[in-house]
N, C-alpha and C positions, 0 to 999 in steps of 0.2 A: 694682519685680521686675517686668518685664512680662508680662502675662498674652495668652493667645492670647484673639483675636478671639468671640464666640460666633457660632456659626454662622448663615447668613441664613434664616432661616423661609423655606415654599414662599410667602407672603403679600407677603413680603418681594421675592421672585424676581422671581413677577408682576408686584407692582408696578414694578418693575425694569425688567423686560422691557418693559413698556405705554407704561415713559415714552419709550422710545425708538422707540413705533410711530406712523405718520397716526392722529390722532381719530377719523378717518370711515373707515364704509364703504366709501367711494371710494376713498380713500389704500391701508387695509389692501388691496381685492382688488388696485390696480393695484400691491400690492409684492408680494403672494403669487404674481400670476401674472405679475410682470417676471421676479422673483427663480424663478422655477421653469423658463423658458423657457430663461433664460439660461443658468441651473447644466444644462438636458437640452440648452443647445448648447454647454456649454463641454467635458461628459463626451464627445458625441460628436466632438468636434472632440479632444479629446486620443486617442478611442479609432482617429479618421483619422491623427492624427500619429503614434499608436504603429506604426501599421499602416505608412503610410508611412515612418518609418524603417525598418521591418527588410525591405523591400524598396528602401534606397539601394542596398547591394551590385548588382542585379542585374542593371540597364544595364552597369555597369565591367563585372564577368562576365563577361554574354555578347559584349562587347566585345573579350575577351581572348581568349574563345575562335575568338572572327570570328579573330581575328589571328593565333592557333594553324593556322584552319583553312587562313589565305591561304597564310604559312609551306609549310604540304604542300602547298598547291599548283605555289608555286613551286619549291619542287624537286621535283619530279614533271615539271614541263614543261622543265628543266632538268639530265635526269640525273641525281640526288640530287647532284646540285654545290655543293657549301658556300660556293663565294664567290657561288651569286646570291642568296643571304640578305641579302647587302650591298645591296640594294636596298630592303630592310625597316625596315633598321638606318636611328634618326633618335631624336628625344627624346623620351624616356619606350620607346623600343620597342629590344630587343637581340633576334638572335634566332642561333643559334649550333649546329653539329652537335657533340656528343663522341660519344667510346667508350664512355660509362658513365653510366649515372644522378646523377643529382647528389643529396646525403643530403636528406632533409627538417627543413623547421625546427620546433621543437615548436608544437606547437599550444595555441591562447589557446585559444579555442571550438569543440567537436569538432563540435559539428552544428551550428555556422554553416559551417565547414571544409568537411564533408560535403557538407552541401547547396550550396557553390558548387563542388564539385568534380564532382557530378551534372548539374547546367548546365550545367558548361565540355561536359560530354564527351554532351549532348541536344543541345546547339548544335552540335557536332562533329560527330556522327555525320547531323544534320541536313543538313548540306552534303557531309560526307562519307561515308558508309554504310559505306565497305570500310577509316576507319581506324581504328586501334587504339584502346586505352583511353585516355587523360591521364590523367596525375597533377598534382597540384596541390600542389607541394613547399613553395609558402609563398603565408600570405596576411597582409599587413600593413597598418597605415592608417601615414602618414607625415602629421610637422605640415609647416606652412609653410617649415620650414628640411632636412624633409627625416629627422628623428629620429622614432624608432618608436613612438606612442604606444596605449596599449590601444585593444582591439577597439569595446570600449565610448563609444568617444569621436564616432561616428556618430551619437550623439545629443545631441552636445551642438553648440553655436555655431559654431567654429570653424571653417575650412573644413580639409579632408585630401585628400589622392589616396591610391590602395589601389594596393600594391605585389605584383604577381600574381607567381609563379614556376609558370610550365608546362612539364612534358617528357613523350614519349611517345618509345616505340621505334619506329623504322621497321624495324628490320632488326636482328638480333644483334650487339650491340658497337656499336650505331650507334642516336643517341638523340636528338631535334630538341628543344631548350632555350630558352623561350621566356620572358624578362624585360620589363614593361613597367607603364610607373604610369600609369595611369588618374585623372581627377576626376570623383565623382560631381556630374550634371546638376543636382542639390538644390543643389550648396553650388557654382554658378556666382555665384551674389552672396554674399555675407558672409552668415553665421547670422543676425548681429544687423539689416543689411536683409531678409532673409526675415520675419523677428520682428516687426519693424516696420511691413515691407506686409501682414501676415495680422494685425498686429491693427487697425490704422487702417482697410485698405482692405477687409478682411472682417466683424473683427469691429465696432469702429465702426459702419458700414454697419445692420452685422445689429441691434446695440445698440438704433439709435435708428428700424430701423422695428418691430422688438417692441414698445417701450413707446407707438408709438406706434399702434401698434393694439391693445396693449393698452387705451390711453387710449379709442380710440375707443370697445372694444368695452363696458368697464367702464362709460364713460358711458351705451351704450345701453340696459348692463342694470340699473343704478341709478335712470337718471330715473323709471321709474313709483315708484321707491320713496321720491326727496325729494318727488314728486307727494303722493305719498301721504302724509309726514312734515309740510309746508302742508297739505293739510287736515286732517289731526289736530287741530296750532296753530292751525286755525281753528275746529272742532270745540269746542275748550279756551276758546275762545274766546267763541263765543255757538253753543250745540249746536242750537237751533230751527235760526237761519236760517245756520248753514254749509252750503256745497255740497257738494253730492256728490260722493265720490270717483269719480274717472274708473273703472273696472274696465276696464281693459285691461293689455299689457304677459304676462309670464307667467302661467302657469294660477297657480303661489302665490302672486302677488301678485295675480294677479284673484281670489282666493279671500277675503284675507285683505280688501280693499277692500271685495271682496262682504259678508264677518264686521262689518266694521266702519262699514258704508253699513247694516244693521239693526239694529246695537246705536245707530244714534245716528239710528234711527227710534225705534226703544222706547224709549230714553233721550226724547226727544222724546213722545211717546206720555205717558210715565209725570209730565214733566212738568206736559203739560196735563190729562192728569187730573188729576192732584193739586190743579193751580190750582181747575178745577173744583169738587171735592171740598173742597176748602176754604171756596171761596163757595158753594156748597151748605151746608154744615153753617153755615157763619154765618148764611145767611139761617134754614135750622131753627131755631135756639139765639136769634135774634133774636126771631123772633115770641114767644113764649113769656117769653121776657124781658119785650119793649115789654106784654103783657098781667099780669102779675105787677107790673111798677111801677105799672101804672093802678090793677088793684085793688086794692094799695095805698092810696094815692094817697086812692080813689075808699071805700075801707071806712073803716065805721063801728061802734061797739059792736053794733048790732042784725044789723049781715050776719057778723058776725065768724064765728061756726060756716060759712055761709055760703064768706063768704071763702077760709076755709082748705080746705076741701074742692077750691076749685077753683082754689085755690095746689100742692094734692095733683097735680090729672089735671097742671095744665101741667110741676111736676119729673120727673113720670111719663113726662111725654115728655117731656122733656130728657134723664131719664136712659135712655129706650129708642132716642132717638138717637146719646147716646154709647155704648150696647152695640152697637149696629149698626156704627156704626163703627171701635168696637174691632175688631171681627167682622172688617168686612170689610181692616181694616190687617193683622189676623194672618192672613187668608185670601193675601196677596202674599206673607208674610215665607216663609223658611224655617224648617219645625217641628220640625229635628232628623231623621236618619235613617227611611227609607221601611223598611214592612212588610209582610210578602206578608199579601196580605187576603182573604177568600172573599167577591166583591163580589156571589155570588148568596145566600149567607146574613149576608151585612149588610141588602139593600133586604129580605131577608125576614122580617128578624126589629126592622123599623123598621114593616112594614106590620103585622105583628102586634101591636107596637102599641097602632097608631093607630088597630086594628078592638077592640082592648080596652076603649077609649074611647069606641068608639063612635061614631066617622069611619069613610065609605064608601069606604071603600080599597083596592084587590086589586089583585091581582097575576097574572102571567103570564109567558112566557119563564123562561129558563135564562141563567147565564155558567157554565159550566164550569171553564173555566183560572180560576186564583186571576193574581190585580192585586197591583202592587206601590204601596203608598201609605200616607197618614196616615189611621187609621181615624178619628181625630175632627172631620178636617176634611171626609171623604166623608161621613161621615153628616149633620155641618151641613149639606152641600150637599145630601141628598136631603130633609131635613125642611123646606130652603128649599122646595127644588120641590113636592112637599106644600102645604108650607101657602097658596102662592099657589094654588095648586089648587083648593083648599080654601077660601079665603078666595071669589075669584072665580066660582068654579063650583059650589063645594057637594060634589064628589067630585071623587076625580082616583083614575084605572091608571097601575099601574106596571107597563114594558115593556121584559124585558130581553134584548138582544142580546149578541152576536160576533161580530166578524168578525176576518181575519187584522193582528194587532199591537191592535185596541182591542178594550177593550167599551163598552159602552154602555146604558145608564138613563134609558129616558126617561119623563116625567111626562103622563100626556095627561090632559085635563076635556072638560067638552061645556059652556064658559062662551061670553063672545062673543066671543073671540079678540081679537088686536091687528092693528090696522088696517095694512097689511103698507108702507106708507112708514114706518111707528114702529119695528121689527121688529127694525133693527142697531142703534139706539140705544136698544135696553130694556135693553143688557147693561153701559150705562153707569151709574154711579152717580148716586142722585137722579133715575132717569128712572122713573116708572110713569106702567102703562096706562092712570091715569082724567087728568083733567085738574086735578082738586083736588089742592091739598096736603094735607088735610086727614088728618093721621098716623090720625085715629079710624077713617077708611074704606079704606085703600090702606098702609096704615105709612112706613117711608123713602125706600123706591126702592132698598133695598140688598141685597134676596135674589137677586137675578140677576145682581147683579155681584158678591157675592160667591161665589156659583155659579161664576159665568165665571171666575173669580179661583184659586180651589180645581181646579179641571178646566186650565185654561195650569200651576199648576204641578206636572198630573200629568203635562204631555205631551200634552193635549189643547182641546177645548175646549167652548163650551157656543153648542148651534144651535136655535133659534127656529120653528115655521112652524105657519101654519094648519092645520088642516082641514077634511075635509069632509064633511057640510055644513056645522059648527060647531064651535068649541075648540078649544086648543091645544095645542101640543106641545112640549115644553121638554126635548132630548137631552143630555143630559151622556156626552161621549166622552174615553177618557182608557187611553193604551196600557198594554196587558197589562206590558209591559218599561220602563222610564224610558232617556230618552236616554244617557246617560251608565253604563249598564249596557250597552248592544246592543254 
């Protein structure tokens, strides 16, 4: 028993449709534009042909009216002698005078019949204003064999002639009757010849021109995208050595290329930073490991307690380095949704905690508007800035400020400061203000890097500048509202 095939799912229909579509953006744009323009061309042409066909009977109707006017003028010039109409009689034309009007034939299209009769009278009265009202008693179409055909045939391709029967009263009991057959100029050629001429000479030429223009226009538009795709492939192969994407073409393409170039710069900078980071970690870990190995080799039972203490110191050094490294990595990672934070209250709470520990830390200024951020990371950043100031200067002053769109916390000290040539690189991992690599005197060089990473995660940055006459100011600026919520 046969069963009906299951209906196609939406995804199957899309696959079936896309199977026949061009695979490239260039091909699809050409298809859409060419089909759209050609469809518009066919629509306008069909409207024009429809209007032209409705006017097909206008020319022969005007000619028939002119012939009726000619017959009236001939009679006027010959004292209304009917014999004078013999000069007008010929193939497709017969004029005569009768003593009564002829009966009208049934009308197939009343509207068309009325329009034709009105046109006859307009043309007639334009030549003979004193003429009476002409009557259209017969209007029919004849095929090549002279047989009557429906009036809808003038929409067809086969030639036809128009048979007119006109009459007009000249005097009581005296009518001029005119019968004429006329061929519309539209059908001077076979309908098939006209159609072939239109298709080949008009449509084929237009199709070729449209397709050529579409190809040129689409290639002009798509070329920047092709270059962007090639640059993206080069970026995939080598993100560091890949050339910058050209930022030209339409505005949207320029914006996309600019965004990709910025992304490439950030990726390359991150790779460079990670490479430097790993190299520095390896170096800092190698030093205590080497010391531990030497101490184990030189250790004897007499120095056991002293050796253990030194090993514990080296292990503490390694543990501190690992903790700082993890803190730096966590500062650069997404830590979940942001929260509304009273940064002013947070800074004052940290300052109060430090003062309770006896540390010389003070605060001034205010940040009245709340900010969106991660409380733990912001607390860690402020603690790092305060620790740096206490370590190198012995005291710290927090200065709170805000401007349009940003909140700022600066930690100022009265220490020796940093040489101007080293200010920019101090935000890099494992860069320290002092020349030594001794963690006992200056930490691991990750404090400012962690603060800078936290500030960037909050849409801001870390700024360092020397104070006059001495001291350092480290300012953490963060956006009050992050970019993705603006």
